[in-house]
C-alpha positions in Angstrom: -135.5 1.3 135.9 -134.7 -1.7 133.8 -138.3 -2.3 135.2 -139.4 0.6 133.6 -136.8 -0.2 130.5 -138.2 -3.9 130.1 -141.6 -3.1 129.8 -141.4 0.1 127.7 -138.9 -2.5 125.4 -141.8 -5.0 125.6 -144.6 -2.2 123.8 -141.4 -2.1 121.9 -141.9 -5.1 120.2 -145.5 -5.5 120.2 -145.2 -1.8 118.3 -142.6 -3.5 116.0 -145.4 -6.6 114.8 -149.0 -3.6 114.7 -146.7 -1.5 112.2 -145.2 -4.3 110.2 -148.2 -4.2 107.8 -147.2 0.3 108.1 -142.8 -1.2 106.5 -143.5 -3.0 104.5 -145.8 -0.8 102.1 -143.5 2.6 102.9 -140.5 0.5 101.4 -141.2 -1.7 98.7 -140.5 1.3 96.8 -139.8 -1.5 93.5 -143.0 -1.9 92.6 -145.2 -1.4 89.9 -146.9 2.5 91.4 -150.5 0.6 91.8 -149.2 -2.5 93.8 -147.0 -0.3 95.7 -150.2 1.7 96.7 -152.8 -1.1 96.2 -150.6 -2.9 99.8 -150.2 0.8 101.6 -154.2 1.0 102.0 -154.5 -2.8 102.5 -152.2 -2.0 106.0 -154.3 1.4 106.6 -157.8 0.0 106.2 -156.2 -3.1 108.6 -155.5 -0.6 110.5 -158.6 1.6 110.6 -160.3 -1.7 111.3 -158.0 -2.4 114.7 -159.0 0.6 115.5 -163.4 0.5 114.8 -162.7 -2.6 116.9 -162.2 -0.9 120.0 -165.3 1.8 119.5 -167.9 -0.8 119.7 -170.0 1.3 116.5 -173.7 0.1 116.0 -175.3 2.9 113.6 -173.5 1.5 110.3 -173.4 4.9 108.7 -171.5 7.0 112.0 -168.8 3.6 111.2 -168.4 4.3 107.7 -168.2 8.0 108.3 -166.0 7.5 111.2 -163.7 4.9 108.4 -163.5 7.3 105.8 -162.3 10.3 107.6 -159.6 7.3 110.2 -158.9 6.3 106.7 -158.1 9.9 105.1 -155.9 11.0 107.7 -153.6 8.1 107.0 -153.3 8.6 104.0 -153.2 13.1 104.5 -150.8 12.5 106.7 -148.6 10.1 104.4 -148.7 13.3 101.5 -147.7 15.9 104.4 -144.8 14.1 105.7 -143.1 12.9 101.9 -143.6 17.1 100.8 -142.3 17.7 104.8 -140.3 16.1 105.7 -136.9 16.9 103.7 -137.8 20.8 104.5 -137.7 20.1 108.0 -134.6 17.9 107.8 -133.6 21.5 105.6 -134.9 24.1 107.8 -133.7 22.6 111.3 -130.9 25.5 112.4 -134.2 27.9 110.8 -136.5 27.8 114.1 -138.9 30.5 113.0 -139.3 27.4 109.3 -140.0 24.5 111.4 -142.9 27.0 113.3 -144.5 27.6 109.7 -143.6 24.1 108.3 -144.8 22.0 111.8 -148.0 24.5 112.7 -149.4 22.7 109.3 -149.7 20.2 110.9 -150.6 21.0 113.5 -153.4 22.3 111.1 -153.9 18.6 109.6 -154.0 17.0 113.1 -156.9 20.0 115.0 -159.1 19.7 111.8 -158.5 15.4 111.8 -160.5 15.8 115.7 -163.1 18.6 114.9 -164.4 15.5 112.0 -163.8 12.4 115.1 -166.0 15.2 117.2 -168.7 14.4 115.2 -168.9 11.2 115.5 -167.5 10.0 118.8 -167.7 10.4 122.5 -164.1 11.9 124.0 -163.6 8.2 125.2 -163.6 7.4 121.7 -161.5 9.6 120.4 -158.6 8.8 123.4 -158.8 5.4 121.8 -158.4 6.6 118.4 -154.8 8.2 119.9 -154.0 5.0 121.8 -154.8 2.7 119.1 -152.9 4.7 116.3 -150.4 5.4 119.1 -149.6 1.6 119.5 -150.9 2.7 123.3 -147.4 3.7 124.8 -149.5 6.0 126.8 -150.7 3.1 129.9 -148.0 1.3 129.1 -145.9 3.7 129.6 -147.4 5.2 132.3 -148.2 1.8 134.6 -144.4 0.7 134.3 -143.4 4.4 135.9 -145.9 3.6 139.1 -144.7 0.6 139.2 -140.5 1.6 139.0 -141.5 4.5 141.6 -144.1 3.0 144.2 -143.6 6.0 145.7 -145.3 7.8 143.3 -148.0 10.8 144.5 -151.0 11.7 143.3 -149.6 15.4 142.2 -146.3 13.0 140.0 -148.4 10.6 138.4 -150.7 13.6 137.5 -147.4 14.8 136.4 -146.6 11.9 134.0 -149.7 11.7 132.6 -150.3 14.3 131.9 -146.8 14.6 129.7 -147.3 11.3 127.8 -150.9 12.6 126.9 -148.7 15.1 125.5 -146.2 13.4 124.2 -149.3 11.3 121.9 -150.5 14.2 120.5 -147.7 14.9 118.9 -146.5 10.8 118.3 -150.3 10.5 116.7 -148.8 12.5 113.4 -145.7 11.1 113.0 -145.5 9.1 110.1 -143.6 5.9 111.0 -144.2 3.9 113.4 -140.0 4.5 114.7 -140.8 8.7 114.4 -144.3 7.7 116.6 -141.3 6.0 120.0 -139.2 8.8 119.3 -141.5 11.1 120.3 -142.7 9.4 123.5 -139.0 8.4 124.6 -138.1 13.0 123.8 -140.8 12.8 126.4 -139.3 9.5 129.1 -136.7 11.8 129.6 -138.1 14.7 130.5 -140.1 13.1 133.9 -137.2 11.2 133.8 -135.1 14.5 135.2 -138.6 15.4 136.8 -138.4 12.8 138.6 -134.4 13.1 140.5 -136.2 16.8 140.8 -138.5 14.8 143.2 -135.8 12.9 144.4 -136.3 10.2 143.2 -133.1 7.6 142.9 -133.5 5.9 139.6 -131.7 3.0 140.3 -134.3 1.4 143.6 -137.0 3.8 142.7 -137.3 5.3 146.2 -137.1 8.3 147.3 -134.8 9.7 148.4 -134.9 10.5 152.7 -133.5 13.4 153.4 -132.0 14.1 157.0 -135.4 16.0 158.0 -137.3 13.2 157.4 -135.1 10.3 159.3 -135.4 12.8 162.4 -137.6 12.6 165.3 -140.3 15.2 165.7 -139.0 18.3 167.6 -135.9 17.7 167.7 -133.0 17.4 165.8 -130.8 14.2 166.1 -131.9 11.6 164.2 -134.6 9.1 164.8 -133.3 6.0 166.4 
């Protein structure tokens, strides 16, 4: 477990550096409106440029369309959270109200992916998602594989499925802390799953049952 925490903490530090401009732009409340907006634009331009650098888009027109789509999504997410975060907090005990509010975020999410799909391959879209969530999926998956060397392919597949599911939610959050909080919830689910599968969180090894220590064909422990 210490190994997982160490690797994930390292990922958080990397993500914090990546998100520095985002936080700075978001907290400059004392600046004039025009200056704050200019700083925010500069921050999301940097994030968008980092994403585009991974996509290797040859056609300039295509690259420009993708650039505009990503920039627009960052702005749309900012507006959505400004308008709805307080509503979500106030409606926390009303599951129907929360579901209705979140449905509008899901619509924004789906429209963004549909626009990307016009100009990008599925593999490129995954790169966009990973960059928007600081690469936490692969870092966390690698940490689990390292910590739990006895994982079966089916168990690895389940872990990756949940991490990808977390990424879909995380990429719509309004801050780096909120993005990581989503992964934190899923890591709790994964840890519970591994415990039920018989893994020891301290050693990373699967607990051996009496049946597994017996000599085949007998009820006596193997010598």
